[in-house]
N, C-alpha and C positions, 0 to 999 in steps of 0.2 A: 413576453420576456422569455428568452430561452433558458433551459435548466442551468447551463454553465454560468450565465450572468446572474441568475437568481442566487446561485451558490456563492458567487463572488460578492454580491450585495449583502447576503446574509452574513458572510464572514466579516465584511467591513463593518456591519452593524454590531457584531459581537466584539470586534476590536474597539469600536467606539465606546461601547459599554465598559470594556475593560480599562479604558483610559480614565474613567471616572473613579477617582480615588477619594481618600479621606481628607486630602489637602487640596484646596482650590489651585494653589500654585502648580502642583503636579498635573492636575486636570488640564490646565491651560497649555503647559508645555507638551504633554503627551498628545493631546488632541491636535495641536498645531502640527506636530510632526506627522501624525496620521493623515491629516488633510493635505499637507503640502509636499510630503516626501514619500510616504509609504507606497503609493501606487507606482512610482517610478523607481523604487528601490530594487536592488537585486534580490534574488531568493535568499542569499546569505544574510543580507541586511534585514530583510523581512523576518527571518527566523530569529535574528538577534533582538529585534524590536519586540517580538512576541515573547522572548525570554525575559526581556526587561519588564514587560507587563506582569510577569509572574513573580516579580520581586515584591517584598513587603515595603510598605510606605516609608518606614524610617531609613531603610537601606537605599531606596530610590531617592529620597530627599538628600541623603549624603552625597550621592553621585550628581544629581541634577542641580542642587541648590548650594551645597557646601563645597563642592569641588573635589571631593574624594574621587580617586580613579579606580574603576573596576579592574580586577585582576584579568578577567576574560577580555582579550583584545578585540573581539567582535563586538561585545557589549560596549567597550570603551569607545569604539569608533562611533557608534550610534549615540552614546551619551554626549560625545563632543558635538554632534550635530544638533542635539536637542537642547543642551544646556545653554542658558543665557550668559554664562560666565565665559570670559575669553579663554581660549586654549593657551596652555603654557608651553 
């Protein structure tokens, strides 16, 4: 394995770990986005997802499960992709 791919694999592993939250519902949604979308996302989308992972669980649950909309438009776009709730 070359150093660049090792670094990418390590980063993906850290992100996977960061997707594991205190709420199983959040784990499922975040891990699904990471598996299915993150690798193909733009650098801006990746940065927004990583900022989402820095949010506290109650705030994240409001966005992903209760339908509250984030003020930050970059985060709002990623939340719309992750959330199981239909967009309005």
